[in-house]
Legacy VTK file of the C-alpha trace (Angstrom):
# vtk DataFile Version 3.0
C-alpha trace
ASCII
DATASET POLYDATA
POINTS 574 float
34.036 15.995 -7.330
36.078 14.082 -4.719
35.198 10.678 -3.295
36.413 9.915 0.224
35.986 7.232 2.860
34.195 8.131 6.060
35.948 7.816 9.412
33.693 4.828 10.176
34.778 3.103 6.955
38.467 3.716 7.679
38.052 2.375 11.214
36.272 -0.690 9.862
39.058 -1.336 7.348
41.689 -0.963 10.045
39.944 -3.547 12.214
40.093 -6.064 9.348
43.644 -5.354 8.266
45.032 -8.462 9.971
43.946 -11.980 8.928
40.766 -10.756 7.269
38.387 -13.401 5.987
35.742 -12.704 3.385
32.123 -13.765 3.689
31.629 -13.666 -0.105
34.062 -13.503 -3.022
32.981 -12.802 -6.587
35.719 -13.725 -9.051
36.472 -14.069 -12.760
34.221 -11.140 -13.552
34.484 -7.570 -14.780
34.233 -5.445 -11.637
33.659 -1.849 -12.755
34.636 0.027 -9.615
33.686 3.566 -10.773
36.498 4.866 -8.611
38.299 8.072 -9.600
40.323 6.225 -12.266
37.348 4.093 -13.394
39.401 0.985 -12.542
38.227 -2.414 -13.744
39.131 -5.483 -11.655
38.542 -9.229 -11.771
37.287 -9.972 -8.273
35.666 -8.464 -5.198
35.456 -9.661 -1.596
32.802 -8.749 0.974
32.848 -8.893 4.756
29.437 -8.279 6.273
27.848 -5.298 4.567
31.151 -3.802 3.371
33.551 -4.279 0.494
36.722 -5.861 1.817
38.842 -5.851 -1.349
38.798 -5.519 -5.127
41.603 -6.688 -7.361
42.996 -9.588 -9.358
41.503 -13.053 -8.927
44.512 -14.586 -7.180
44.917 -11.643 -4.789
41.285 -11.517 -3.702
40.927 -15.293 -3.427
43.645 -15.237 -0.754
40.923 -13.807 1.529
38.964 -17.057 1.279
38.423 -18.838 4.580
36.537 -21.942 5.697
33.188 -20.101 5.764
33.693 -17.991 2.626
31.167 -18.394 -0.193
32.733 -18.028 -3.642
30.968 -17.183 -6.909
32.435 -17.594 -10.394
31.018 -14.768 -12.522
32.007 -16.239 -15.897
33.129 -12.836 -17.098
29.914 -10.964 -16.269
29.976 -7.264 -15.445
29.474 -5.990 -11.898
28.498 -2.357 -11.254
27.795 -0.388 -8.087
24.102 -0.409 -7.240
22.439 2.101 -9.548
20.774 5.229 -8.198
17.817 7.283 -9.389
18.229 10.923 -8.391
14.598 11.919 -8.862
11.466 9.834 -8.374
8.077 9.941 -6.657
7.810 6.343 -5.428
4.811 6.453 -3.083
2.417 8.217 -5.461
3.687 6.083 -8.348
3.103 2.856 -6.440
-0.546 3.736 -5.769
-1.478 4.685 -9.349
-3.231 1.445 -10.281
-4.396 0.456 -6.813
-8.061 0.927 -7.740
-7.966 -0.343 -11.333
-5.516 -0.969 -14.194
-4.818 2.050 -16.395
-4.164 1.349 -20.078
-1.409 2.874 -22.152
-2.770 5.973 -23.892
-1.072 7.136 -27.091
-3.920 8.974 -28.832
-6.728 11.378 -27.945
-9.147 8.562 -28.745
-7.370 6.324 -26.206
-7.904 9.060 -23.602
-11.573 9.473 -24.485
-12.158 5.713 -24.515
-10.635 5.421 -21.045
-12.788 8.258 -19.705
-15.896 6.678 -21.226
-15.037 3.377 -19.527
-14.788 5.173 -16.187
-18.256 6.722 -16.638
-19.593 3.164 -16.708
-17.644 2.160 -13.591
-18.426 5.199 -11.410
-21.750 6.695 -10.264
-22.902 9.881 -11.991
-21.290 12.920 -10.452
-18.097 11.162 -9.371
-14.840 12.719 -10.521
-12.780 11.172 -13.311
-9.131 12.204 -13.243
-6.585 11.296 -15.920
-3.098 11.924 -14.534
0.149 12.604 -16.393
-0.805 11.471 -19.883
1.408 14.073 -21.498
0.350 15.773 -24.725
3.903 15.521 -26.059
3.449 11.741 -26.062
0.050 11.660 -27.742
0.111 11.199 -31.506
-2.103 14.271 -31.965
0.214 16.317 -29.716
-2.545 18.392 -28.079
-4.883 18.571 -25.103
-8.317 16.939 -25.348
-10.774 19.798 -25.721
-13.528 20.763 -23.328
-16.082 19.683 -25.953
-14.478 16.260 -26.389
-14.481 15.698 -22.630
-18.113 16.868 -22.414
-19.144 14.459 -25.155
-17.806 11.311 -23.476
-18.600 12.341 -19.877
-21.485 14.827 -19.715
-22.535 13.736 -16.194
-19.113 13.333 -14.599
-16.621 16.107 -13.802
-13.397 15.335 -15.683
-9.858 16.602 -15.185
-7.115 15.702 -17.663
-4.168 16.732 -15.490
-0.557 17.024 -16.571
1.448 18.385 -13.665
0.363 21.942 -12.783
-1.779 22.294 -15.927
-5.064 20.644 -16.832
-7.929 20.437 -19.290
-11.406 20.315 -17.679
-14.866 19.559 -18.951
-17.818 21.842 -18.307
-19.067 20.069 -15.189
-15.589 20.150 -13.615
-15.361 23.899 -14.255
-18.793 24.441 -12.765
-18.077 22.305 -9.695
-14.864 24.276 -9.126
-16.448 27.696 -9.522
-14.258 28.539 -12.514
-16.186 30.845 -14.846
-15.579 33.970 -16.962
-15.120 36.055 -13.809
-12.573 33.735 -12.163
-9.315 35.317 -11.004
-6.279 33.960 -9.144
-6.413 35.620 -5.726
-4.218 33.471 -3.464
-0.964 35.218 -4.313
0.241 32.361 -6.508
0.891 32.301 -10.231
-1.180 30.836 -13.042
-4.257 31.704 -15.057
-7.318 30.239 -16.759
-7.345 30.310 -20.554
-10.416 32.145 -21.868
-11.964 32.329 -25.313
-10.975 35.599 -26.988
-14.520 36.172 -28.296
-16.860 34.905 -25.586
-14.616 35.384 -22.546
-15.662 31.944 -21.299
-13.057 29.464 -19.957
-11.768 27.150 -22.669
-11.223 24.427 -20.077
-7.429 24.811 -20.077
-5.800 25.800 -16.765
-2.180 26.968 -16.412
-0.822 26.228 -12.922
-4.319 26.403 -11.490
-5.121 22.798 -10.611
-5.054 23.832 -6.940
-8.430 25.514 -7.549
-10.072 22.354 -8.909
-12.403 20.964 -6.250
-11.729 17.361 -7.119
-12.986 14.596 -4.849
-11.414 11.112 -4.817
-13.373 8.302 -6.452
-13.015 4.546 -6.265
-11.484 2.285 -3.639
-9.647 3.980 -0.743
-6.308 2.460 0.310
-5.402 1.697 3.905
-1.960 2.350 5.398
-1.255 -1.350 4.964
-2.184 -1.111 1.273
0.233 1.793 0.786
3.041 -0.079 2.496
2.440 -3.250 0.483
2.387 -1.376 -2.834
5.594 0.506 -2.009
7.377 -2.707 -1.045
6.245 -4.179 -4.384
7.565 -1.159 -6.282
10.908 -1.262 -4.499
11.293 -4.927 -5.418
10.799 -3.895 -9.032
13.374 -1.117 -8.580
15.776 -3.844 -7.408
15.006 -5.884 -10.534
15.961 -2.831 -12.600
19.288 -2.548 -10.759
18.298 0.300 -8.434
19.485 0.269 -4.834
19.105 3.987 -3.979
16.571 6.637 -4.913
15.971 10.309 -4.283
12.357 11.044 -3.377
12.176 14.582 -4.699
8.881 15.715 -3.194
8.199 13.767 -0.006
5.206 14.847 2.063
4.983 14.460 5.837
2.765 11.393 5.288
5.316 9.940 2.854
8.103 10.360 5.390
6.030 8.550 8.000
5.487 5.598 5.650
9.205 5.357 4.962
9.853 5.488 8.717
7.538 2.542 9.311
9.082 0.432 6.547
12.563 1.250 7.825
11.602 0.191 11.363
10.127 -3.040 9.999
13.257 -3.802 7.952
11.271 -3.728 4.700
13.227 -1.135 2.723
15.099 -2.787 -0.155
16.025 0.605 -1.604
17.878 3.375 0.238
15.818 6.587 0.269
17.202 10.128 0.369
14.254 12.492 0.671
13.761 16.116 -0.287
10.766 17.232 1.772
8.115 19.234 -0.058
7.729 22.851 1.032
4.782 24.998 -0.045
5.788 28.523 -1.056
2.432 30.294 -0.816
1.480 32.339 2.226
3.422 34.537 4.667
7.191 34.310 4.272
7.727 33.883 8.018
5.622 30.702 7.983
7.502 29.300 4.972
10.843 29.957 6.660
9.610 28.356 9.878
8.627 25.212 7.955
12.097 25.040 6.392
13.796 25.369 9.782
11.604 22.588 11.197
12.852 20.260 8.457
16.436 21.032 9.523
15.545 20.020 13.111
14.096 16.642 12.107
16.217 13.734 13.422
16.026 12.262 9.919
18.186 15.179 8.792
20.375 15.604 11.846
21.149 11.921 12.502
22.466 9.905 9.582
20.668 6.724 8.625
22.074 5.030 5.534
18.699 3.515 4.621
16.413 6.516 5.009
17.058 10.185 5.652
16.124 13.730 4.715
18.741 15.631 2.702
16.885 18.865 1.958
13.764 20.502 0.602
12.016 20.688 -2.764
9.638 23.152 -4.319
8.420 24.160 -7.789
9.727 27.137 -9.738
7.981 26.757 -13.103
5.630 24.602 -15.149
6.522 21.871 -17.606
7.833 21.399 -21.105
5.341 18.547 -21.465
2.440 20.907 -20.815
3.556 24.214 -22.314
4.179 26.115 -19.087
7.951 25.866 -18.481
9.371 29.359 -17.965
11.616 30.297 -20.895
13.910 33.249 -21.538
12.330 33.719 -24.979
8.612 33.370 -25.876
7.274 29.890 -26.538
5.643 30.968 -29.775
2.040 30.485 -30.888
1.230 26.781 -30.841
-1.662 24.459 -31.604
0.173 21.714 -29.705
0.272 23.592 -26.414
-2.813 25.751 -27.086
-0.710 28.939 -26.900
-2.262 31.991 -28.597
-0.192 34.801 -27.019
3.011 35.404 -29.033
4.676 36.991 -25.980
3.900 34.065 -23.628
7.042 32.712 -21.911
5.485 30.147 -19.570
4.786 30.488 -15.860
7.312 31.408 -13.155
5.825 30.331 -9.841
8.086 32.222 -7.416
9.336 35.762 -8.100
12.926 36.655 -7.240
12.030 38.671 -4.149
10.327 35.614 -2.595
12.700 32.957 -3.935
15.761 34.647 -2.413
14.715 34.399 1.284
13.372 30.869 0.782
16.658 29.592 -0.654
18.721 31.591 1.840
16.826 30.005 4.750
17.488 26.519 3.364
21.194 27.252 2.890
21.569 28.773 6.360
19.832 25.677 7.782
22.321 23.391 6.028
19.639 21.864 3.781
20.072 21.035 0.126
17.647 23.213 -1.828
16.226 22.051 -5.125
13.369 23.270 -7.266
11.561 21.896 -10.282
13.072 24.180 -12.941
12.426 23.014 -16.496
12.773 26.125 -18.678
15.978 28.110 -19.131
14.249 31.132 -17.591
13.641 29.172 -14.388
17.160 27.654 -14.431
18.723 31.112 -14.683
16.382 32.500 -12.022
17.557 29.857 -9.548
21.230 30.200 -10.514
20.968 33.969 -10.001
19.670 33.390 -6.465
22.395 30.850 -5.656
24.990 33.311 -6.977
23.608 36.201 -4.933
23.560 34.170 -1.710
27.087 32.832 -2.339
28.471 36.369 -2.095
27.815 36.373 1.669
27.014 32.775 2.676
28.751 29.539 1.589
26.349 27.696 -0.700
28.592 24.901 -1.972
28.590 22.792 1.249
24.821 22.257 0.932
25.254 20.806 -2.588
22.522 23.027 -4.065
20.596 21.411 -6.878
18.369 22.190 -9.849
15.778 19.541 -10.691
15.191 18.741 -14.389
17.163 21.681 -15.896
16.107 20.567 -19.368
16.577 23.879 -21.158
19.906 25.471 -20.328
22.532 27.765 -21.906
26.302 27.979 -22.193
26.323 30.484 -19.343
24.209 28.230 -17.105
26.476 25.231 -17.758
29.566 27.269 -16.873
28.035 28.487 -13.609
27.340 24.991 -12.240
30.911 24.074 -11.177
31.740 27.640 -10.187
28.867 27.721 -7.678
28.937 24.027 -6.768
25.412 23.511 -8.132
24.346 20.052 -9.306
21.489 19.062 -11.613
19.281 15.983 -11.685
18.251 15.245 -15.265
15.907 12.679 -16.836
17.104 11.289 -20.211
13.788 9.484 -20.734
12.239 12.893 -21.443
14.587 13.266 -24.409
13.668 9.747 -25.536
9.909 10.262 -25.270
9.404 13.969 -26.016
11.917 15.015 -28.682
9.370 14.440 -31.459
7.080 17.152 -30.095
9.879 19.473 -28.973
11.506 19.400 -32.414
8.180 20.072 -34.092
7.534 23.097 -31.888
10.993 24.582 -31.264
13.208 23.250 -34.051
16.744 21.975 -33.450
18.185 25.483 -33.029
16.343 26.213 -29.790
17.138 22.715 -28.538
20.928 23.195 -28.708
21.170 23.380 -24.911
18.500 20.773 -24.174
19.950 18.354 -21.580
23.564 19.367 -22.401
25.119 16.467 -20.520
28.491 16.292 -22.279
29.080 20.010 -21.711
28.206 19.669 -18.007
30.656 16.784 -17.581
33.427 18.555 -19.495
33.143 21.763 -17.470
33.365 19.861 -14.187
29.705 20.102 -13.238
27.830 17.282 -11.530
24.767 15.886 -13.293
22.907 12.870 -11.901
20.541 10.587 -13.780
16.929 10.201 -12.743
13.545 9.167 -14.080
10.928 11.432 -12.476
8.968 8.194 -12.070
5.381 9.294 -11.430
2.989 6.437 -12.084
2.714 2.671 -12.433
4.979 -0.227 -11.545
7.177 -1.517 -14.369
10.510 -0.075 -15.484
9.385 0.517 -19.085
5.590 0.809 -18.781
5.781 3.425 -16.050
5.279 7.180 -16.350
8.132 8.049 -16.670
10.148 4.845 -17.336
12.630 4.173 -14.559
14.892 1.734 -16.399
18.378 3.166 -15.826
19.572 1.267 -18.899
17.102 3.124 -21.118
18.383 6.294 -19.470
22.017 5.356 -20.160
21.275 4.382 -23.760
19.492 7.683 -24.371
22.311 9.715 -22.796
24.844 7.853 -24.984
22.939 7.956 -28.302
20.678 11.045 -27.920
18.160 9.064 -29.982
14.428 9.423 -29.404
11.281 7.411 -29.989
9.599 8.055 -33.360
12.641 10.067 -34.543
15.379 9.613 -37.130
18.799 10.853 -36.158
20.112 11.955 -32.763
19.322 15.267 -31.073
22.557 17.282 -30.916
24.947 14.314 -30.689
27.714 16.646 -29.506
26.034 16.411 -26.081
26.155 12.593 -25.936
27.899 10.950 -23.000
30.558 8.275 -23.257
29.709 4.898 -21.779
31.921 5.558 -18.762
30.232 8.904 -18.179
26.781 7.315 -18.463
27.702 4.793 -15.758
28.996 7.589 -13.485
25.747 9.461 -14.215
23.772 6.719 -12.400
26.357 5.875 -9.708
28.971 8.256 -8.264
27.335 11.429 -9.557
24.045 10.471 -7.958
25.853 9.492 -4.781
27.163 13.072 -4.670
23.700 14.542 -5.243
22.234 12.307 -2.527
25.021 12.898 0.042
26.209 9.298 0.202
29.378 9.381 -1.932
31.520 8.568 1.121
29.809 5.173 1.485
28.155 4.344 -1.836
28.424 4.943 -5.586
31.645 3.006 -6.223
33.067 -0.421 -5.415
36.007 0.412 -3.155
37.253 -1.154 0.083
35.343 0.173 3.076
32.262 1.192 1.128
28.885 -0.470 1.564
28.248 -3.527 -0.548
25.511 -2.361 -2.919
26.133 -3.855 -6.369
24.528 -5.525 -9.376
25.527 -8.339 -11.743
24.533 -7.817 -15.397
23.990 -10.053 -18.412
25.528 -7.432 -20.720
28.915 -5.705 -20.857
27.859 -2.065 -21.119
31.361 -0.967 -22.133
31.725 -3.250 -25.176
28.247 -4.368 -26.303
26.492 -3.048 -29.400
24.926 0.296 -28.507
21.493 -1.116 -29.367
21.880 -3.699 -26.571
22.366 -1.182 -23.738
18.661 -0.402 -23.251
17.841 -4.144 -23.262
20.317 -4.989 -20.481
19.006 -7.350 -17.821
20.015 -7.494 -14.177
20.950 -10.994 -13.050
21.411 -10.137 -9.364
21.075 -7.139 -7.059
22.781 -6.894 -3.672
21.931 -4.314 -1.015
24.066 -3.948 2.107
25.844 -7.183 1.237
22.630 -9.203 0.930
20.816 -10.387 -2.229
17.504 -8.574 -2.834
16.903 -9.744 -6.418
17.883 -12.720 -8.546
16.597 -13.179 -12.080
14.722 -16.482 -12.514
LINES 1 575
574 0 1 2 3 4 5 6 7 8 9 10 11 12 13 14 15 16 17 18 19 20 21 22 23 24 25 26 27 28 29 30 31 32 33 34 35 36 37 38 39 40 41 42 43 44 45 46 47 48 49 50 51 52 53 54 55 56 57 58 59 60 61 62 63 64 65 66 67 68 69 70 71 72 73 74 75 76 77 78 79 80 81 82 83 84 85 86 87 88 89 90 91 92 93 94 95 96 97 98 99 100 101 102 103 104 105 106 107 108 109 110 111 112 113 114 115 116 117 118 119 120 121 122 123 124 125 126 127 128 129 130 131 132 133 134 135 136 137 138 139 140 141 142 143 144 145 146 147 148 149 150 151 152 153 154 155 156 157 158 159 160 161 162 163 164 165 166 167 168 169 170 171 172 173 174 175 176 177 178 179 180 181 182 183 184 185 186 187 188 189 190 191 192 193 194 195 196 197 198 199 200 201 202 203 204 205 206 207 208 209 210 211 212 213 214 215 216 217 218 219 220 221 222 223 224 225 226 227 228 229 230 231 232 233 234 235 236 237 238 239 240 241 242 243 244 245 246 247 248 249 250 251 252 253 254 255 256 257 258 259 260 261 262 263 264 265 266 267 268 269 270 271 272 273 274 275 276 277 278 279 280 281 282 283 284 285 286 287 288 289 290 291 292 293 294 295 296 297 298 299 300 301 302 303 304 305 306 307 308 309 310 311 312 313 314 315 316 317 318 319 320 321 322 323 324 325 326 327 328 329 330 331 332 333 334 335 336 337 338 339 340 341 342 343 344 345 346 347 348 349 350 351 352 353 354 355 356 357 358 359 360 361 362 363 364 365 366 367 368 369 370 371 372 373 374 375 376 377 378 379 380 381 382 383 384 385 386 387 388 389 390 391 392 393 394 395 396 397 398 399 400 401 402 403 404 405 406 407 408 409 410 411 412 413 414 415 416 417 418 419 420 421 422 423 424 425 426 427 428 429 430 431 432 433 434 435 436 437 438 439 440 441 442 443 444 445 446 447 448 449 450 451 452 453 454 455 456 457 458 459 460 461 462 463 464 465 466 467 468 469 470 471 472 473 474 475 476 477 478 479 480 481 482 483 484 485 486 487 488 489 490 491 492 493 494 495 496 497 498 499 500 501 502 503 504 505 506 507 508 509 510 511 512 513 514 515 516 517 518 519 520 521 522 523 524 525 526 527 528 529 530 531 532 533 534 535 536 537 538 539 540 541 542 543 544 545 546 547 548 549 550 551 552 553 554 555 556 557 558 559 560 561 562 563 564 565 566 567 568 569 570 571 572 573
């Protein structure tokens, strides 16, 4: 991976080469530049929204003029603004718009919440529980149809975890899902049925699109959505985040970002992967992809908000039991799997995936797909490899989202093909307990193999897959980059003794690159962001903890003292 300055940055530096005067100088600190050599300096000077110089205190202070503001850092660490390579900010911001949602750690917590909603909503209104993952419940299972019926007999209920869900009887009836139901839209998925009666058990695999759910509760206005997103982005700033990849932006989402950008209300830079549906005639799918490539947000660079590519879904989830694996999952009470040959669900067969990816590559768009299981990871790598034989793939920085289960062969292919991965360490932190119980350590050898990816020259970027709630640690999934760094460094998980395959742990320097320069590469902004070098944009954070020398237990508890975006403060800790 090579960092370089854009022509605009070089021109800007040239214009300041004579008698330059800084607007702001930070000195007597620990400036971690994250340049190619991972240089550490004492001071940094800013001019406007750019970095003017980094170096020793006496050298940088020579740039002080009559209007220069100086700040003594008292030895505190400064990092480039941190980046999250994979989040869903708009949906996450709206999660608790109607009412607060409690933390749910047990089946009883889930049932108690549903019962409380039956008292708040008229009979017949839908109750939907979103993204309370069974891997994070103490019982490690789905609530059953009977349990949902007992607490909500007069309300249709959907306990939804990504593409899978558990429904009560009224929800099945309302959706027309009975013993004769079949998937007929050309997509993947199936309805689990009782082996004796043939009736639906209530569990759906990649079939939530057939649930005829209707929204309940208070309806947000456009102003409500904007206000909630601004609030979330302020909390991102408090967590040290200055850039984020929206990895599934709808047309409506893009319009909201446009409005906030025009109003000067974005305090986080957004690089968007637009969602593309993959059902229906191939010609229509390809036409949608080409329209994305014609959008001015893709063709004309805006450093605050732009489209970088497209996103779709290739398999289910490891949190729900539907990730597509190369070997069978195995019979499981946790995931309600009864078929010993079941390998999960692959959403797009090779013969359809190939023209979809090829169209994105030929249009110059970064392609990425939700690919959790090693079967899905290899399926996407095979397509990238096939296309690369005739069409350059590397310039589009092709990506794989999540890539939790991998293999030695998959890791080796990443640098050879120029494929990057965005990975979420919080999943290791929160879900190892269940994964170990089901798979055992042997099958988890290549689970989030970060050290191997770094050592082979691949590019992995750190993300959260933030889905719900505002709050860096209370959110689903937590978006604290310091928790992510700590997990990548220690490989230690909640409710677990001992690390998961510590040979895949990152060094502290690598963990910092994981959330800075590597993400800048994934998000196509490495020429202007991701490191603290002259000419680059002045996105940076000041920390209360030295991540390179502190006790490892202190990394996850790190606090941000200040966050700067484009040379301006956007957060200061009280």
